[in-house]
C-alpha positions as a Markdown table, in Angstrom:
| # | Residue | x | y | z |
|---|---|---|---|---|
| 1 | Met | 22.1 | 44.5 | 26.1 |
| 2 | Pro | 21.8 | 41.1 | 27.9 |
| 3 | Leu | 18.0 | 41.4 | 27.6 |
| 4 | Leu | 18.4 | 41.8 | 23.8 |
| 5 | Ile | 20.6 | 38.7 | 23.7 |
| 6 | Val | 18.0 | 36.7 | 25.7 |
| 7 | Ile | 15.2 | 37.9 | 23.4 |
| 8 | Gly | 17.3 | 37.0 | 20.4 |
| 9 | Ile | 17.9 | 33.5 | 21.7 |
| 10 | Ile | 14.2 | 33.0 | 22.4 |
| 11 | Val | 13.3 | 34.2 | 18.9 |
| 12 | Leu | 15.8 | 31.8 | 17.4 |
| 13 | Ile | 14.4 | 28.9 | 19.4 |
| 14 | Ile | 10.9 | 29.8 | 18.3 |
| 15 | Ile | 11.9 | 30.0 | 14.7 |
| 16 | Trp | 13.7 | 26.6 | 15.1 |
| 17 | Val | 10.6 | 25.0 | 16.6 |
| 18 | Ile | 8.4 | 26.4 | 13.9 |
| 19 | Ser | 10.8 | 25.1 | 11.2 |
| 20 | Leu | 10.9 | 21.6 | 12.7 |
| 21 | Tyr | 7.1 | 21.5 | 13.1 |
| 22 | Asn | 6.6 | 22.6 | 9.5 |
| 23 | Ser | 9.1 | 20.0 | 8.3 |
| 24 | Leu | 7.1 | 17.3 | 10.1 |
| 25 | Val | 3.9 | 18.5 | 8.6 |
| 26 | Arg | 5.4 | 18.5 | 5.1 |
| 27 | Leu | 6.7 | 15.0 | 5.6 |
| 28 | Arg | 3.3 | 13.7 | 6.9 |
| 29 | Asn | 1.5 | 15.3 | 4.0 |
| 30 | Arg | 4.0 | 13.8 | 1.5 |
| 31 | Arg | 3.3 | 10.4 | 3.0 |
| 32 | Gln | -0.5 | 10.9 | 2.8 |
| 33 | Asn | -0.1 | 12.1 | -0.8 |
| 34 | Ala | 1.9 | 9.0 | -1.6 |
| 35 | Phe | -0.9 | 6.9 | -0.3 |
| 36 | Ala | -3.4 | 8.8 | -2.4 |
| 37 | Asp | -1.4 | 7.7 | -5.5 |
| 38 | Ile | -1.7 | 4.1 | -4.2 |
| 39 | Asp | -5.4 | 4.7 | -3.8 |
| 40 | Val | -5.8 | 5.6 | -7.5 |
| 41 | Gln | -4.1 | 2.3 | -8.5 |
| 42 | Leu | -6.1 | 0.4 | -6.0 |
| 43 | Arg | -9.4 | 1.8 | -7.3 |
| 44 | Gln | -8.5 | 0.6 | -10.8 |
| 45 | Arg | -7.5 | -2.8 | -9.4 |
| 46 | His | -10.8 | -3.0 | -7.5 |
| 47 | Asp | -12.7 | -2.3 | -10.7 |
| 48 | Leu | -10.9 | -5.0 | -12.6 |
| 49 | Val | -11.3 | -7.8 | -10.0 |
| 50 | Pro | -15.0 | -8.4 | -10.6 |
| 51 | Gln | -14.5 | -8.6 | -14.3 |
| 52 | Leu | -11.7 | -11.1 | -13.8 |
| 53 | Val | -13.8 | -13.1 | -11.4 |
| 54 | Glu | -16.7 | -13.3 | -13.8 |
| 55 | Thr | -14.5 | -14.4 | -16.6 |
| 56 | Val | -12.9 | -17.1 | -14.5 |
| 57 | Lys | -16.3 | -18.2 | -13.2 |
| 58 | Gly | -17.3 | -19.4 | -16.6 |
| 59 | Tyr | -14.4 | -21.9 | -16.6 |
| 60 | Ala | -13.9 | -22.6 | -13.0 |
| 61 | Thr | -17.4 | -23.3 | -11.8 |
| 62 | His | -16.2 | -25.7 | -9.0 |
| 63 | Glu | -13.8 | -23.1 | -7.6 |
| 64 | Arg | -16.5 | -21.2 | -5.7 |
| 65 | Glu | -14.6 | -20.9 | -2.5 |
| 66 | Leu | -11.6 | -19.2 | -4.1 |
| 67 | Leu | -13.7 | -16.8 | -6.1 |
| 68 | Leu | -15.7 | -16.0 | -3.0 |
| 69 | Arg | -12.5 | -15.3 | -1.2 |
| 70 | Val | -11.3 | -12.9 | -3.9 |
| 71 | Thr | -14.7 | -11.1 | -3.9 |
| 72 | Glu | -14.7 | -10.8 | -0.1 |
| 73 | Ala | -11.2 | -9.5 | -0.1 |
| 74 | Arg | -12.1 | -6.9 | -2.8 |
| 75 | Thr | -15.1 | -5.8 | -0.8 |
| 76 | Gly | -13.0 | -5.5 | 2.4 |
| 77 | Ala | -10.4 | -3.4 | 0.4 |
| 78 | Val | -13.0 | -1.1 | -1.0 |
| 79 | Asn | -14.6 | -0.6 | 2.4 |
| 80 | Ala | -11.4 | 0.1 | 4.3 |
| 81 | Arg | -11.2 | 3.7 | 5.5 |
| 82 | Thr | -7.9 | 4.5 | 7.2 |
| 83 | Ile | -4.5 | 4.0 | 5.7 |
| 84 | Asp | -3.8 | 1.2 | 8.2 |
| 85 | Glu | -7.1 | -0.6 | 7.3 |
| 86 | Lys | -6.4 | -0.3 | 3.6 |
| 87 | Ile | -2.9 | -1.7 | 4.0 |
| 88 | Val | -4.3 | -4.8 | 5.8 |
| 89 | Ala | -7.2 | -5.2 | 3.3 |
| 90 | Glu | -4.9 | -4.9 | 0.3 |
| 91 | Gln | -2.6 | -7.5 | 1.7 |
| 92 | Gln | -5.6 | -9.9 | 1.9 |
| 93 | Leu | -6.7 | -9.0 | -1.7 |
| 94 | Thr | -3.1 | -9.6 | -3.0 |
| 95 | Ser | -3.0 | -13.0 | -1.3 |
| 96 | Ala | -6.5 | -13.9 | -2.8 |
| 97 | Leu | -5.4 | -12.8 | -6.3 |
| 98 | Gln | -2.2 | -14.9 | -6.0 |
| 99 | Gly | -4.4 | -17.9 | -5.2 |
| 100 | Leu | -6.5 | -17.1 | -8.2 |
| 101 | Lys | -3.5 | -17.0 | -10.5 |
| 102 | Val | -2.3 | -20.4 | -9.2 |
| 103 | Gln | -5.8 | -21.9 | -9.8 |
| 104 | Val | -6.0 | -20.5 | -13.3 |
| 105 | Glu | -3.0 | -22.6 | -14.3 |
| 106 | Ala | -5.4 | -25.6 | -14.2 |
| 107 | Tyr | -7.5 | -24.2 | -17.1 |
| 108 | Pro | -5.7 | -24.2 | -20.4 |
| 109 | Asp | -8.8 | -22.9 | -22.3 |
| 110 | Leu | -9.1 | -20.0 | -19.8 |
| 111 | Lys | -5.5 | -19.0 | -20.3 |
| 112 | Ala | -6.2 | -18.7 | -24.1 |
| 113 | Asn | -9.4 | -16.7 | -23.7 |
| 114 | Gln | -8.9 | -13.2 | -25.1 |
| 115 | Asn | -11.0 | -11.4 | -22.5 |
| 116 | Phe | -9.1 | -13.2 | -19.7 |
| 117 | Leu | -5.7 | -12.3 | -21.3 |
| 118 | Gln | -6.7 | -8.7 | -21.6 |
| 119 | Leu | -7.8 | -8.5 | -18.0 |
| 120 | Gln | -4.7 | -10.3 | -16.9 |
| 121 | Glu | -2.5 | -7.8 | -18.8 |
| 122 | Glu | -4.4 | -4.8 | -17.3 |
| 123 | Leu | -4.2 | -6.3 | -13.8 |
| 124 | Ser | -0.4 | -7.0 | -14.3 |
| 125 | Asp | 0.1 | -3.4 | -15.4 |
| 126 | Ile | -1.8 | -2.1 | -12.4 |
| 127 | Glu | 0.2 | -4.4 | -10.1 |
| 128 | Asn | 3.4 | -2.9 | -11.5 |
| 129 | Lys | 2.2 | 0.6 | -11.0 |
| 130 | Leu | 1.1 | -0.3 | -7.5 |
| 131 | Ala | 4.6 | -1.7 | -6.7 |
| 132 | Ala | 6.1 | 1.6 | -7.8 |
| 133 | Ala | 3.6 | 3.6 | -5.8 |
| 134 | Arg | 4.2 | 1.4 | -2.7 |
| 135 | Arg | 7.9 | 2.0 | -3.0 |
| 136 | Phe | 7.4 | 5.7 | -3.1 |
| 137 | Phe | 5.0 | 5.5 | -0.2 |
| 138 | Asn | 7.4 | 3.4 | 1.9 |
| 139 | Gly | 10.2 | 5.9 | 1.0 |
| 140 | Ala | 8.0 | 8.8 | 2.2 |
| 141 | Thr | 7.1 | 6.8 | 5.3 |
| 142 | Thr | 10.8 | 6.1 | 6.1 |
| 143 | Glu | 11.6 | 9.8 | 5.7 |
| 144 | Tyr | 8.7 | 10.8 | 8.0 |
| 145 | Asn | 9.5 | 8.1 | 10.6 |
| 146 | Asn | 13.2 | 9.2 | 10.6 |
| 147 | Ala | 12.2 | 12.8 | 11.2 |
| 148 | Val | 9.7 | 11.8 | 14.0 |
| 149 | Glu | 12.2 | 9.5 | 15.8 |
| 150 | Ser | 15.5 | 11.5 | 15.3 |
| 151 | Phe | 16.8 | 14.1 | 17.7 |
| 152 | Pro | 15.8 | 17.0 | 17.8 |
| 153 | Gly | 12.7 | 16.3 | 15.7 |
| 154 | Asn | 11.5 | 13.7 | 18.2 |
| 155 | Leu | 11.1 | 16.5 | 20.8 |
| 156 | Ile | 8.8 | 18.5 | 18.6 |
| 157 | Ala | 7.0 | 15.3 | 17.3 |
| 158 | Arg | 6.2 | 14.0 | 20.7 |
| 159 | Asn | 4.7 | 17.3 | 21.9 |
| 160 | Phe | 2.6 | 17.8 | 18.8 |
| 161 | Gly | 1.2 | 14.3 | 18.3 |
| 162 | Phe | 3.4 | 13.1 | 15.4 |
| 163 | Gln | 4.0 | 9.4 | 15.7 |
| 164 | Arg | 5.7 | 6.6 | 13.8 |
| 165 | Glu | 3.6 | 5.3 | 10.9 |
| 166 | Ile | 3.4 | 1.8 | 9.3 |
| 167 | Phe | 4.8 | 0.7 | 6.0 |
| 168 | Phe | 2.9 | -0.9 | 3.1 |
| 169 | Asp | 4.5 | -4.3 | 3.0 |
| 170 | Leu | 3.7 | -7.8 | 1.7 |
| 171 | Gly | 2.3 | -9.2 | 4.9 |
| 172 | Thr | 3.4 | -12.5 | 6.4 |
| 173 | Glu | 1.4 | -14.8 | 4.1 |
| 174 | Ser | 2.7 | -13.2 | 0.9 |
| 175 | Arg | 6.2 | -13.0 | 2.3 |
| 176 | Lys | 6.1 | -16.8 | 3.0 |
| 177 | Gln | 5.0 | -17.4 | -0.6 |
| 178 | Met | 7.8 | -15.2 | -1.9 |
| 179 | Glu | 10.4 | -17.1 | 0.1 |
| 180 | Glu | 9.4 | -20.4 | -1.5 |
| 181 | Pro | 11.2 | -21.4 | -4.6 |
| 182 | Pro | 9.1 | -21.4 | -7.8 |
| 183 | Lys | 7.8 | -24.8 | -8.9 |
| 184 | Ile | 8.8 | -25.6 | -12.4 |
| 185 | Gln | 7.0 | -28.3 | -14.3 |
| 186 | Phe | 7.6 | -29.6 | -17.8 |
């Protein structure tokens, strides 16, 4: 009888470990799936950026450095391979696009150009979708990190190579810009 109790306890522990492990796998996969959704939006964004740059080029011929920065940031974002690399590259592209938006304000004819307006609208739509996908990704990352760091999941996570993952955030440069009050001119 005591042998059956010991075997029963061992079986319950094994089932518990398997259950925790499978839960961690599901959470990791959910996070990766959430980033795949971001990837779809990023691909659309990357496709629009060259069109936007070419449209702006016609008006802002002396703004080569800014346009070069946007193009280089896009190339870096397209070539990034890992989730971590993509997050850093996208932060740089977002920063470059914000600089482009500020520069466009100096060209009233450009702001009235139909092609530019359409590209801006499409880019704005993609940025909104990206924001929603990033929120979902960060939610999935939070859930995953909580499972990896909380007891008793951390015991299983540590032994099977699960580790804390990074969030998709604004980055320090974008955060500084967001903290500055908007400049209103009449």
